[in-house]
N, C-alpha and C positions, 0 to 999 in steps of 0.2 A: 513577578520576575522568576525565572527559574534559573538554575544553578549554570545555564548555559549562557547567560546574559539574553535571552529572547523574551521579550514581551508581548505576550500571545493576549489580544483583548478581546472584549466578548462582542457578540453579533450587535449590528445595528438595529436596534427594535424599530426607529422610525422608517427606514428603507424596507423591513420585512412588513410593517402595517400599510404603507403604501403600495405594495405588491401583490399583498392578499386583497386589497380594496379594488386595487386593477382587474385581478384577474375574477372577483365577484360581479366586475361590470361586464365581464366579456360575453358574448353570446353563448351562452351555455346555463344550464343549472349549476349554481356555487358549489365548489369542490367535487364537481363529477369526472374532472381529469386526475383526481387521485394525488397519486405519488408524484407525478408530473408537476402538480399545483405546489407541493410541499417542497421541492427541489427549486423550483424556481424562487418560492418565499426565502428559502435558506441561501440561496445563490446571492439574492439581495441581501441580505442581512450580512453576507461575509464581505462582499464588494463595496456595500454601501452605494449601490447604483440599482435604480428603477428603469427599465430593465437592467440587468446586469450583462456584462461584456465577457464574455470568456471564448473567444473566436481563436485567438492563438494557443494551440494545444501540444503539450511534448509528454513522452513517458519516460522517465528517468528507470532504466534498467542496471540493476547492482549485481556484480558478479563477484563470487568468493568461491573458494572451495573449503572444505570441512573436514578435520583429521578423522573424526569419527566414522569418514567413509570407511577408512579400514577394518571396520568391524562388521564388514557386509549387511549393512542397515538398508542398502539401496539395491535394485536391481541392473543398477547401470553402474560403470566404471567411472572412477572419479576424472580421466580424461575427459570424458564428455562435457565438462564444465567448460573447459577450453575451447572444444571442438563448435561447441554451440555458440560460445561469444564470438567467434569469427564467421559463424551463419548469420547471426544477427548483424553483425557489423557488415555482411555482404547485402543483406537485405532480404534474405529468403527464410526467415523463421515464420512461425506464425503471428506473432506480434508484428513484424513488420507488414505484413499482408493486411492485418486490420487496422494498424496505425495508420498506413496510406488511405485506407478505405474510410478512416475518421479523420483524415487530414491532419493527423500529427505528427511532430517531428519524433523521433527517437535519439535518445542519448545513453549512451553504451560505457559504464562506468566499469574498471576493475578495481576493486575493493581490497581482492587479496585471492586472486588467481594463481594457482601454481606455474610459475614461471613466468616470463615477459611476452606480452600480448604485440606483436609488432602489425600494428594496423594504423594509419592516420587519424582513423575516426574515434580512436578510444580513447576514454579521460583516464589517464593514469593516476589513481589516487591508492595505489596498493599499500596497505598497512603492514603487511607480511604477506609470506607465500601460505596462504591459507590458515586457519585456524589449526592450534593443537587438537589431540586426540582427548576429547573431552572425558573419555572413560579413564585416561591416564593423569588427565590433570587440567587446569582452566584452558578454557578456549584460546585467550589472551590474557593481557596485563590489563590493567583497569586503565591505565595511560591510553593503550592501544585503542580500548573500547571508546574511550572519550575521544581519542583524534578520530577515530571513524564516524561519529555522530557529527562531529565538527565539521568532517570532510561532506558528507552527506548535507549538512545545512548551507553551505556553502555553495555545493553545486546547484541547489534547489534556488538562492537567492542569486546567482549568476545566472540563470534561465530566466528568471523573473525579471533583473534589470535588463534582458535583452528583448523583454516583450510578452514572456510567456505569462497565460494569464489563468490557466487552468494546467494542474500536472495531474499524470497518473504513476503510479510505482508498480514496477517491474522486479524480476529478481532470474538469477542465475547460479544455480550450484548443487552439485549433488551432495547430498546428504543435509540439504537445509530442511526437509521436514522434520528431521530428528532433532536439531536446534530448535525449531519452531516449537514443536512440541513438549520440547522440554522447558521453552519459555513458559508456554500455555500451563504447564502444570504447575509449576511455579507460581504464576500470578493469578491464577484460578481456584489453583489450592487443589486441586482435584487429582486423583491418582494417574499416573500412565497408562492403566487399563481402558480410562472414558475418554482419553483425548488422541490416544495414539491411532494413526491411521497408518495407510498402505502407502503413502506418498509414491513413487513413480512405480507402481504396478506391483507391490511385494504380493507373495504367496501369504497363504497362512503360515507356515514357517518363519518366513523370514520377518512378518510382522510380529510373531511372538517374540521372536529374537531380537526386535526392535524396541518391544516395549521391556523386555528384561533390562536391555542396555542403558535406557532413560531410568528406569528404576534403581538402577546401579549407580547411574551418574548422579540424580538428584541426592542420593544417600551420602555419597561421597561429598559433595560440594557445598549442599544445602544452602544454596544462594538466599539471602534477604530479600523477598519481594519487596519491600518498600525501597530498595537501591536498585536504580534499573541499569547503573553503571557496574556495580558487581553481577548482577544477572547476566548482561551480554557479555562479562568478561569470564563467567564461569561456564556458562552453557550455550551463548550466543553464535552468532556467525557475523561477519565482518558486513556482509552484504546487508544482514539484517540491521546492523547498527548502524548504516549508512542509510537506510531506507527511515530509519526514526528520525534522523537527523533531516532529512529532506522534507517530512512530514513537519518537524518543527518549525522549518525556516520557512516554509510557504505559509503555514499558519500565523508565524509574526510578521510576514508580509501581506496577509489578509488575502491571499490564493487559494482556492479549493483544490482540496486531492481526493484523486478518486484512487482508493485502495484497490488491488486485485485480489487474490486470493489467501491461501493460510500464510504465505509466509510474510506477505505484505501487511496483512491483520496482525501478525506476531510485532512487527515492525511499527505498528500503530499502537499497539498495547503497550508495547515499552516507550511509546513518546508519550502517551497517556501519563505514566508513571514521573517521566519529567515534567509532565504541566497537563493537568487534565482538561483544561481550556480548549485543547488541540483537538478535542473531539468534535467541537461546534464546525470542524473546519474539514471534517472527511465525510466521503460518500463511499459506500461500499457497493462494488461494481455487482457482485455476484456471491450467491452461496455456493463453496466446493464442494465437491464431493468428499474432500477429506474430513475425517473426523473429526472433533472440536470446533470445526469452524464457526460453527453456529453459535456455539459458547464465546468464541472470541468477538463476534459481531454482537451478541448481546452485551457483553461487557464494555464495549464501546457505546452501545446505545444507537446503532446504527442499523437500520433494515438493508439487506441486498435489492438492488435493482432488479436482478435475472437468476433465474434458476434454471442451469444450462448443463448441469450435470458434468462441469469442467472442472479440471485440476491439474491444468498444465503449469500455470503459473505465467512467467515472461512478461505480464504486463497486459495478456490476452483478454482479460475481463474488464479491465479500464479502458482498453480500445473500444469494446462494445458498447461499455456505458457512456461513451464520450456521446453518441448519436442520441442517448435518451436524454443527457445534457442538454445537446443543443436545441432538441425538439422542446424544451420545458422553455428555454430561454425564447424561441420562435413565437410559441404561443404567446407570452407576456407581449410581445414587441409587436406581432404582426396581427392578431387575430381582431377582428369586429368585435365592438360592444354590443350590449344589448340594445343600448338607445340607438345607435347607428343601423340596426336591423330594422326597430319599429320605424325609424324616420321614412324609409323605403315604403310605407303604407301611405306617405302623404304625397307621393309623387304621382 
């Protein structure tokens, strides 16, 4: 039991054995479908069902602004956060296109966008109008960080109560690669030079500026990597905290979570500091082009399904990975056994 009151239990080993035995009886050499088989086995361990049921899918997209954007760490203006939230709500963003293809719902959450989002589709869980400029002071208070995590937990649990069986994570927030890079640097112990990337298309000059900013931020705040609430409060983001809560909530309810790219992985890392057991419930959709993402995934102990040179965020990678998860379940559910094939010879 972690200090959020969430009990995350271990995988169902009996279900995993039954899934592996079923896969080994199918009309193929054992293990020949590689990662698809690994996905099916772990899904069985998560859900306790063979075959697992993950038909009802949703991507939770959390949005928040970042005060550090005032320091010119992004190529885009902070106002784009708000505009892109409206675009997602209208169904016109890349994540909407890919979610529709995957048959998944999109849930859009305002965790801390500057100004009010006027749209009937928004889930308003705003903690504050964006984080503070972390070069000047902490991103938020520890109480605000904890509230954001709990809000994410509650949103995930509510979606599960409404029948969602597979969750994906997504985000929107100009400046959030800076916050995520700071989180990674704190949690992995590597200097910013090794983990800070270009984010939304920074040129070389802006990249170096971004690294310098993060170095100064970390020197100023020195967050304790053993305390995830402190890390979020000092250098994190409201949408990152919310996603960490989503991941924790889903794991506590034994629902698999497909994380998107760099920012979602930062949230997963934070979630794992609340409770290491959460790692068993996480699937990595893809390897982002963002520097340091491979370090994040190695720390989480998960392998990316896709290598597509993507760095958009929003939940686009999660939406694409849903198709592979569907495929793994259908293999387990629909494929003939080798015995059934051999019986054909008797006819």
